[in-house]
DOMI-503176 format. One record per residue (C-alpha): residue number from 1; residue in one letter; chain; z, x, y. Coordinates in Angstrom, 2 decimals. Last residue first. Layout:
BEGIN
<node i="NUM" aa="A" ch="A" pz="Z" px="X" py="Y"/>
...
This chain:
BEGIN
<node i="225" aa="F" ch="A" pz="-131.67" px="-235.82" py="3.45"/>
<node i="224" aa="R" ch="A" pz="-130.87" px="-232.61" py="1.07"/>
<node i="223" aa="D" ch="A" pz="-128.82" px="-231.03" py="3.86"/>
<node i="222" aa="E" ch="A" pz="-126.41" px="-233.77" py="3.75"/>
<node i="221" aa="L" ch="A" pz="-125.40" px="-233.11" py="-0.01"/>
<node i="220" aa="R" ch="A" pz="-125.36" px="-229.73" py="0.46"/>
<node i="219" aa="K" ch="A" pz="-122.61" px="-230.09" py="3.27"/>
<node i="218" aa="R" ch="A" pz="-120.37" px="-232.23" py="1.44"/>
<node i="217" aa="D" ch="A" pz="-120.41" px="-229.87" py="-1.42"/>
<node i="216" aa="H" ch="A" pz="-119.48" px="-227.28" py="1.27"/>
<node i="215" aa="H" ch="A" pz="-116.82" px="-229.21" py="2.66"/>
<node i="214" aa="I" ch="A" pz="-115.10" px="-230.04" py="-0.70"/>
<node i="213" aa="V" ch="A" pz="-115.32" px="-225.86" py="-1.36"/>
<node i="212" aa="W" ch="A" pz="-114.19" px="-225.06" py="1.77"/>
<node i="211" aa="L" ch="A" pz="-110.92" px="-227.24" py="1.24"/>
<node i="210" aa="L" ch="A" pz="-110.64" px="-225.43" py="-2.26"/>
<node i="209" aa="G" ch="A" pz="-109.67" px="-222.09" py="-0.15"/>
<node i="208" aa="F" ch="A" pz="-106.53" px="-223.12" py="0.18"/>
<node i="207" aa="L" ch="A" pz="-106.35" px="-222.66" py="-3.33"/>
<node i="206" aa="L" ch="A" pz="-106.25" px="-218.78" py="-2.42"/>
<node i="205" aa="V" ch="A" pz="-103.49" px="-219.24" py="-0.24"/>
<node i="204" aa="A" ch="A" pz="-101.08" px="-221.02" py="-2.83"/>
<node i="203" aa="V" ch="A" pz="-102.25" px="-218.27" py="-5.90"/>
<node i="202" aa="V" ch="A" pz="-101.37" px="-215.50" py="-3.26"/>
<node i="201" aa="I" ch="A" pz="-97.83" px="-217.10" py="-2.61"/>
<node i="200" aa="V" ch="A" pz="-97.32" px="-217.84" py="-6.12"/>
<node i="199" aa="I" ch="A" pz="-97.87" px="-214.03" py="-6.77"/>
<node i="198" aa="A" ch="A" pz="-95.72" px="-212.85" py="-4.15"/>
<node i="197" aa="V" ch="A" pz="-93.02" px="-215.07" py="-5.49"/>
<node i="196" aa="H" ch="A" pz="-93.54" px="-213.67" py="-8.96"/>
<node i="195" aa="R" ch="A" pz="-92.83" px="-210.22" py="-7.55"/>
<node i="194" aa="W" ch="A" pz="-90.08" px="-211.48" py="-5.63"/>
<node i="193" aa="D" ch="A" pz="-88.13" px="-212.40" py="-8.51"/>
<node i="192" aa="G" ch="A" pz="-84.56" px="-212.84" py="-6.70"/>
<node i="191" aa="R" ch="A" pz="-83.43" px="-215.61" py="-9.41"/>
<node i="190" aa="L" ch="A" pz="-83.55" px="-218.14" py="-6.91"/>
<node i="189" aa="A" ch="A" pz="-86.93" px="-217.25" py="-5.40"/>
<node i="188" aa="A" ch="A" pz="-88.55" px="-217.22" py="-9.06"/>
<node i="187" aa="D" ch="A" pz="-87.30" px="-220.73" py="-9.72"/>
<node i="186" aa="G" ch="A" pz="-88.50" px="-222.06" py="-6.37"/>
<node i="185" aa="G" ch="A" pz="-92.15" px="-220.38" py="-6.97"/>
<node i="184" aa="F" ch="A" pz="-92.16" px="-221.34" py="-10.75"/>
<node i="183" aa="A" ch="A" pz="-91.65" px="-225.10" py="-9.44"/>
<node i="182" aa="Y" ch="A" pz="-93.92" px="-225.33" py="-6.52"/>
<node i="181" aa="L" ch="A" pz="-96.86" px="-223.07" py="-8.04"/>
<node i="180" aa="F" ch="A" pz="-96.99" px="-225.43" py="-10.99"/>
<node i="179" aa="A" ch="A" pz="-96.61" px="-228.88" py="-9.42"/>
<node i="178" aa="P" ch="A" pz="-99.19" px="-227.73" py="-7.11"/>
<node i="177" aa="P" ch="A" pz="-101.60" px="-226.68" py="-9.83"/>
<node i="176" aa="L" ch="A" pz="-100.84" px="-229.61" py="-12.26"/>
<node i="175" aa="S" ch="A" pz="-100.91" px="-232.36" py="-9.68"/>
<node i="174" aa="G" ch="A" pz="-104.85" px="-232.61" py="-9.34"/>
<node i="173" aa="L" ch="A" pz="-105.24" px="-233.28" py="-13.09"/>
<node i="172" aa="L" ch="A" pz="-102.47" px="-235.98" py="-13.48"/>
<node i="171" aa="C" ch="A" pz="-103.76" px="-237.76" py="-10.30"/>
<node i="170" aa="I" ch="A" pz="-107.43" px="-237.46" py="-11.48"/>
<node i="169" aa="G" ch="A" pz="-106.22" px="-239.34" py="-14.79"/>
<node i="168" aa="A" ch="A" pz="-104.74" px="-241.87" py="-13.16"/>
<node i="167" aa="L" ch="A" pz="-108.30" px="-242.33" py="-10.66"/>
<node i="166" aa="R" ch="A" pz="-109.84" px="-242.86" py="-14.21"/>
<node i="165" aa="G" ch="A" pz="-107.55" px="-245.61" py="-15.36"/>
<node i="164" aa="R" ch="A" pz="-107.36" px="-247.13" py="-12.19"/>
<node i="163" aa="A" ch="A" pz="-111.39" px="-247.58" py="-11.95"/>
<node i="162" aa="P" ch="A" pz="-111.80" px="-247.91" py="-7.70"/>
<node i="161" aa="M" ch="A" pz="-112.36" px="-244.35" py="-7.79"/>
<node i="160" aa="L" ch="A" pz="-114.04" px="-243.22" py="-4.13"/>
<node i="159" aa="R" ch="A" pz="-112.82" px="-245.99" py="-2.09"/>
<node i="158" aa="K" ch="A" pz="-109.42" px="-245.65" py="-3.78"/>
<node i="157" aa="A" ch="A" pz="-109.07" px="-242.17" py="-3.57"/>
<node i="156" aa="A" ch="A" pz="-110.33" px="-241.32" py="0.19"/>
<node i="155" aa="L" ch="A" pz="-106.95" px="-242.96" py="1.25"/>
<node i="154" aa="N" ch="A" pz="-105.02" px="-240.96" py="-1.39"/>
<node i="153" aa="I" ch="A" pz="-106.49" px="-237.69" py="-0.40"/>
<node i="152" aa="V" ch="A" pz="-105.76" px="-238.14" py="3.15"/>
<node i="151" aa="T" ch="A" pz="-101.97" px="-239.32" py="2.23"/>
<node i="150" aa="S" ch="A" pz="-101.29" px="-236.17" py="-0.06"/>
<node i="149" aa="P" ch="A" pz="-100.51" px="-234.11" py="2.93"/>
<node i="148" aa="I" ch="A" pz="-101.77" px="-230.60" py="1.97"/>
<node i="147" aa="F" ch="A" pz="-98.75" px="-228.11" py="1.52"/>
<node i="146" aa="P" ch="A" pz="-100.78" px="-227.28" py="-2.04"/>
<node i="145" aa="I" ch="A" pz="-104.27" px="-228.17" py="-2.82"/>
<node i="144" aa="A" ch="A" pz="-104.51" px="-229.31" py="-5.97"/>
<node i="143" aa="Y" ch="A" pz="-104.40" px="-233.37" py="-4.76"/>
<node i="142" aa="G" ch="A" pz="-108.06" px="-232.31" py="-2.75"/>
<node i="141" aa="L" ch="A" pz="-109.41" px="-230.25" py="-5.55"/>
<node i="140" aa="I" ch="A" pz="-109.14" px="-233.39" py="-8.12"/>
<node i="139" aa="L" ch="A" pz="-110.57" px="-235.65" py="-5.36"/>
<node i="138" aa="G" ch="A" pz="-113.35" px="-233.48" py="-4.95"/>
<node i="137" aa="I" ch="A" pz="-113.95" px="-233.32" py="-8.67"/>
<node i="136" aa="S" ch="A" pz="-114.00" px="-237.07" py="-9.32"/>
<node i="135" aa="P" ch="A" pz="-116.19" px="-237.46" py="-6.15"/>
<node i="134" aa="H" ch="A" pz="-118.77" px="-235.13" py="-7.24"/>
<node i="133" aa="R" ch="A" pz="-121.80" px="-234.89" py="-4.22"/>
<node i="132" aa="I" ch="A" pz="-118.98" px="-235.50" py="-1.27"/>
<node i="131" aa="K" ch="A" pz="-119.61" px="-237.76" py="1.44"/>
<node i="130" aa="L" ch="A" pz="-116.22" px="-239.70" py="1.14"/>
<node i="129" aa="L" ch="A" pz="-114.15" px="-236.22" py="0.89"/>
<node i="128" aa="D" ch="A" pz="-115.51" px="-234.93" py="3.63"/>
<node i="127" aa="A" ch="A" pz="-114.84" px="-237.35" py="5.74"/>
<node i="126" aa="Y" ch="A" pz="-111.26" px="-237.51" py="4.59"/>
<node i="125" aa="L" ch="A" pz="-111.25" px="-233.54" py="5.42"/>
<node i="124" aa="K" ch="A" pz="-112.32" px="-234.16" py="8.79"/>
<node i="123" aa="Q" ch="A" pz="-110.32" px="-237.23" py="9.80"/>
<node i="122" aa="S" ch="A" pz="-107.22" px="-235.26" py="8.03"/>
<node i="121" aa="F" ch="A" pz="-107.75" px="-232.23" py="10.47"/>
<node i="120" aa="R" ch="A" pz="-108.39" px="-234.11" py="13.66"/>
<node i="119" aa="N" ch="A" pz="-104.87" px="-236.49" py="13.07"/>
<node i="118" aa="K" ch="A" pz="-104.82" px="-240.16" py="12.19"/>
<node i="117" aa="P" ch="A" pz="-106.36" px="-240.80" py="8.90"/>
<node i="116" aa="T" ch="A" pz="-108.00" px="-243.95" py="8.44"/>
<node i="115" aa="H" ch="A" pz="-107.04" px="-247.41" py="7.14"/>
<node i="114" aa="M" ch="A" pz="-103.52" px="-247.76" py="6.70"/>
<node i="113" aa="I" ch="A" pz="-101.31" px="-250.24" py="5.15"/>
<node i="112" aa="E" ch="A" pz="-103.97" px="-252.00" py="2.49"/>
<node i="111" aa="P" ch="A" pz="-105.65" px="-248.69" py="1.86"/>
<node i="110" aa="L" ch="A" pz="-102.34" px="-247.26" py="0.92"/>
<node i="109" aa="L" ch="A" pz="-101.53" px="-249.60" py="-1.68"/>
<node i="108" aa="N" ch="A" pz="-103.80" px="-248.38" py="-5.13"/>
<node i="107" aa="A" ch="A" pz="-103.83" px="-244.54" py="-3.47"/>
<node i="106" aa="V" ch="A" pz="-99.86" px="-244.70" py="-2.82"/>
<node i="105" aa="T" ch="A" pz="-98.99" px="-245.81" py="-6.50"/>
<node i="104" aa="F" ch="A" pz="-101.71" px="-243.18" py="-8.18"/>
<node i="103" aa="N" ch="A" pz="-100.32" px="-240.25" py="-5.81"/>
<node i="102" aa="G" ch="A" pz="-96.51" px="-241.33" py="-6.52"/>
<node i="101" aa="V" ch="A" pz="-97.25" px="-241.40" py="-10.28"/>
<node i="100" aa="T" ch="A" pz="-99.03" px="-238.34" py="-10.51"/>
<node i="99" aa="M" ch="A" pz="-97.16" px="-236.52" py="-8.14"/>
<node i="98" aa="A" ch="A" pz="-93.53" px="-237.42" py="-9.28"/>
<node i="97" aa="T" ch="A" pz="-94.39" px="-236.61" py="-13.02"/>
<node i="96" aa="V" ch="A" pz="-95.77" px="-233.78" py="-12.03"/>
<node i="95" aa="N" ch="A" pz="-92.86" px="-232.82" py="-10.40"/>
<node i="94" aa="M" ch="A" pz="-90.51" px="-233.48" py="-12.73"/>
<node i="93" aa="A" ch="A" pz="-92.26" px="-231.66" py="-15.41"/>
<node i="92" aa="F" ch="A" pz="-92.75" px="-228.64" py="-13.55"/>
<node i="91" aa="A" ch="A" pz="-89.15" px="-228.84" py="-12.71"/>
<node i="90" aa="T" ch="A" pz="-88.04" px="-228.71" py="-15.91"/>
<node i="89" aa="W" ch="A" pz="-90.13" px="-225.77" py="-16.86"/>
<node i="88" aa="H" ch="A" pz="-89.51" px="-223.84" py="-13.69"/>
<node i="87" aa="G" ch="A" pz="-85.54" px="-224.29" py="-13.38"/>
<node i="86" aa="F" ch="A" pz="-83.48" px="-227.34" py="-12.32"/>
<node i="85" aa="C" ch="A" pz="-82.22" px="-226.80" py="-8.76"/>
<node i="84" aa="V" ch="A" pz="-84.54" px="-224.09" py="-7.54"/>
<node i="83" aa="G" ch="A" pz="-87.38" px="-225.41" py="-9.22"/>
<node i="82" aa="A" ch="A" pz="-86.36" px="-228.94" py="-7.91"/>
<node i="81" aa="A" ch="A" pz="-86.13" px="-227.02" py="-4.39"/>
<node i="80" aa="I" ch="A" pz="-89.90" px="-226.20" py="-4.68"/>
<node i="79" aa="A" ch="A" pz="-90.68" px="-229.91" py="-5.17"/>
<node i="78" aa="L" ch="A" pz="-88.48" px="-231.04" py="-2.63"/>
<node i="77" aa="V" ch="A" pz="-90.14" px="-228.67" py="-0.07"/>
<node i="76" aa="A" ch="A" pz="-93.99" px="-229.94" py="-0.92"/>
<node i="75" aa="V" ch="A" pz="-92.52" px="-233.42" py="-0.65"/>
<node i="74" aa="P" ch="A" pz="-91.30" px="-232.83" py="3.24"/>
<node i="73" aa="A" ch="A" pz="-92.02" px="-236.63" py="3.90"/>
<node i="72" aa="G" ch="A" pz="-95.12" px="-236.89" py="6.76"/>
<node i="71" aa="P" ch="A" pz="-96.03" px="-240.42" py="5.55"/>
<node i="70" aa="L" ch="A" pz="-93.57" px="-242.10" py="3.47"/>
<node i="69" aa="W" ch="A" pz="-94.45" px="-243.51" py="0.26"/>
<node i="68" aa="F" ch="A" pz="-94.98" px="-240.34" py="-1.18"/>
<node i="67" aa="C" ch="A" pz="-91.27" px="-239.67" py="-0.51"/>
<node i="66" aa="I" ch="A" pz="-90.27" px="-242.39" py="-3.35"/>
<node i="65" aa="L" ch="A" pz="-92.09" px="-240.36" py="-5.85"/>
<node i="64" aa="M" ch="A" pz="-89.99" px="-237.20" py="-4.75"/>
<node i="63" aa="L" ch="A" pz="-86.51" px="-239.11" py="-4.94"/>
<node i="62" aa="L" ch="A" pz="-87.43" px="-240.53" py="-8.07"/>
<node i="61" aa="T" ch="A" pz="-87.69" px="-237.53" py="-9.56"/>
<node i="60" aa="Y" ch="A" pz="-84.32" px="-236.32" py="-8.21"/>
<node i="59" aa="T" ch="A" pz="-82.63" px="-239.73" py="-9.45"/>
<node i="58" aa="I" ch="A" pz="-84.11" px="-239.00" py="-13.14"/>
<node i="57" aa="L" ch="A" pz="-83.45" px="-235.38" py="-13.21"/>
<node i="56" aa="D" ch="A" pz="-79.76" px="-235.74" py="-12.00"/>
<node i="55" aa="L" ch="A" pz="-79.24" px="-238.81" py="-14.53"/>
<node i="54" aa="P" ch="A" pz="-80.57" px="-236.85" py="-16.96"/>
<node i="53" aa="T" ch="A" pz="-77.60" px="-234.51" py="-16.69"/>
<node i="52" aa="H" ch="A" pz="-77.81" px="-231.00" py="-14.80"/>
<node i="51" aa="H" ch="A" pz="-78.12" px="-227.03" py="-16.05"/>
<node i="50" aa="Q" ch="A" pz="-80.02" px="-225.04" py="-13.18"/>
<node i="49" aa="F" ch="A" pz="-76.37" px="-223.85" py="-11.52"/>
<node i="48" aa="V" ch="A" pz="-75.26" px="-222.95" py="-15.06"/>
<node i="47" aa="R" ch="A" pz="-78.07" px="-220.58" py="-15.65"/>
<node i="46" aa="V" ch="A" pz="-78.49" px="-219.44" py="-12.51"/>
<node i="45" aa="L" ch="A" pz="-74.46" px="-218.69" py="-12.09"/>
<node i="44" aa="E" ch="A" pz="-74.53" px="-216.81" py="-15.35"/>
<node i="43" aa="Q" ch="A" pz="-77.73" px="-214.82" py="-14.36"/>
<node i="42" aa="R" ch="A" pz="-76.00" px="-214.10" py="-10.98"/>
<node i="41" aa="N" ch="A" pz="-72.76" px="-212.84" py="-12.51"/>
<node i="40" aa="T" ch="A" pz="-69.48" px="-214.08" py="-10.33"/>
<node i="39" aa="I" ch="A" pz="-68.82" px="-217.21" py="-12.11"/>
<node i="38" aa="L" ch="A" pz="-66.19" px="-219.88" py="-11.50"/>
<node i="37" aa="H" ch="A" pz="-65.62" px="-220.70" py="-8.04"/>
<node i="36" aa="L" ch="A" pz="-69.22" px="-220.69" py="-7.03"/>
<node i="35" aa="V" ch="A" pz="-69.91" px="-223.28" py="-10.41"/>
<node i="34" aa="D" ch="A" pz="-67.22" px="-225.86" py="-9.33"/>
<node i="33" aa="E" ch="A" pz="-68.56" px="-225.46" py="-5.67"/>
<node i="32" aa="L" ch="A" pz="-72.36" px="-225.93" py="-6.93"/>
<node i="31" aa="Q" ch="A" pz="-71.48" px="-228.98" py="-9.05"/>
<node i="30" aa="S" ch="A" pz="-69.80" px="-230.73" py="-6.00"/>
<node i="29" aa="G" ch="A" pz="-72.75" px="-230.05" py="-3.41"/>
<node i="28" aa="F" ch="A" pz="-75.03" px="-231.03" py="-6.29"/>
<node i="27" aa="R" ch="A" pz="-73.34" px="-234.84" py="-6.95"/>
<node i="26" aa="Y" ch="A" pz="-73.20" px="-235.26" py="-3.46"/>
<node i="25" aa="G" ch="A" pz="-76.49" px="-234.21" py="-2.34"/>
<node i="24" aa="I" ch="A" pz="-78.07" px="-236.20" py="-5.16"/>
<node i="23" aa="F" ch="A" pz="-76.36" px="-239.01" py="-3.84"/>
<node i="22" aa="L" ch="A" pz="-77.35" px="-238.54" py="-0.30"/>
<node i="21" aa="L" ch="A" pz="-80.66" px="-238.01" py="-0.89"/>
<node i="20" aa="L" ch="A" pz="-81.21" px="-241.13" py="-3.13"/>
<node i="19" aa="A" ch="A" pz="-79.36" px="-243.18" py="-0.08"/>
<node i="18" aa="L" ch="A" pz="-81.74" px="-241.25" py="2.45"/>
<node i="17" aa="A" ch="A" pz="-84.77" px="-242.26" py="0.15"/>
<node i="16" aa="V" ch="A" pz="-83.54" px="-245.74" py="-0.03"/>
<node i="15" aa="I" ch="A" pz="-83.32" px="-246.13" py="3.44"/>
<node i="14" aa="A" ch="A" pz="-86.56" px="-244.60" py="3.89"/>
<node i="13" aa="T" ch="A" pz="-88.81" px="-246.97" py="1.61"/>
<node i="12" aa="L" ch="A" pz="-86.73" px="-250.26" py="3.66"/>
<node i="11" aa="G" ch="A" pz="-88.09" px="-248.73" py="7.03"/>
<node i="10" aa="F" ch="A" pz="-91.46" px="-247.96" py="5.61"/>
<node i="9" aa="F" ch="A" pz="-91.55" px="-251.33" py="3.89"/>
<node i="8" aa="L" ch="A" pz="-90.46" px="-253.14" py="7.49"/>
<node i="7" aa="H" ch="A" pz="-92.45" px="-251.46" py="9.80"/>
<node i="6" aa="R" ch="A" pz="-95.63" px="-252.06" py="7.37"/>
<node i="5" aa="Q" ch="A" pz="-94.68" px="-255.93" py="7.50"/>
<node i="4" aa="S" ch="A" pz="-94.36" px="-255.71" py="11.27"/>
<node i="3" aa="K" ch="A" pz="-97.79" px="-254.25" py="11.91"/>
<node i="2" aa="S" ch="A" pz="-99.18" px="-256.99" py="9.34"/>
<node i="1" aa="M" ch="A" pz="-100.37" px="-255.91" py="6.16"/>
């Protein structure tokens, strides 16, 4: 894909994402205004605020999915906001869907657009993934780490896992931990349940340890030769 084609692709994707964001903002803004005028009890406010139509669920999931195509887009922030706006289980399903489909589609096309990561951290993680002893496990762990841009994982995924069926399964399994943390963390924050928010933060920090696992698995392979 040429440079001009890449610019056109990312430009059109950004326009679609912005249009969806404005549409969602308009719908949520009017709903929130109505709710705040009618309800004073916090629990009732949460219940009514998190009740949305199927159109809201579809458009928000589509927005998250499209943002996977935009490097640097705040997908994690949107996934947490899904927990705030839709409740934990609904948001969990939305996050899993967007992350699985988003990562799978990006992994299949991204190598045609971008060949290597740009920043130093991404380059190091990319090199670790390409030389890991257990590619499937490495990719699942990579997708499972919260707040890590999935671009570098998707770049490595297509090279390590060309079989589409297997790659789809890896994307699904890897999306479960962050989708759960984002959804339940956002919902707990809205409800003021800071004990569960603290638990989510601790688990997220522990998941960052998977970076060490990926690097250690690659290092053990190098030490054998």
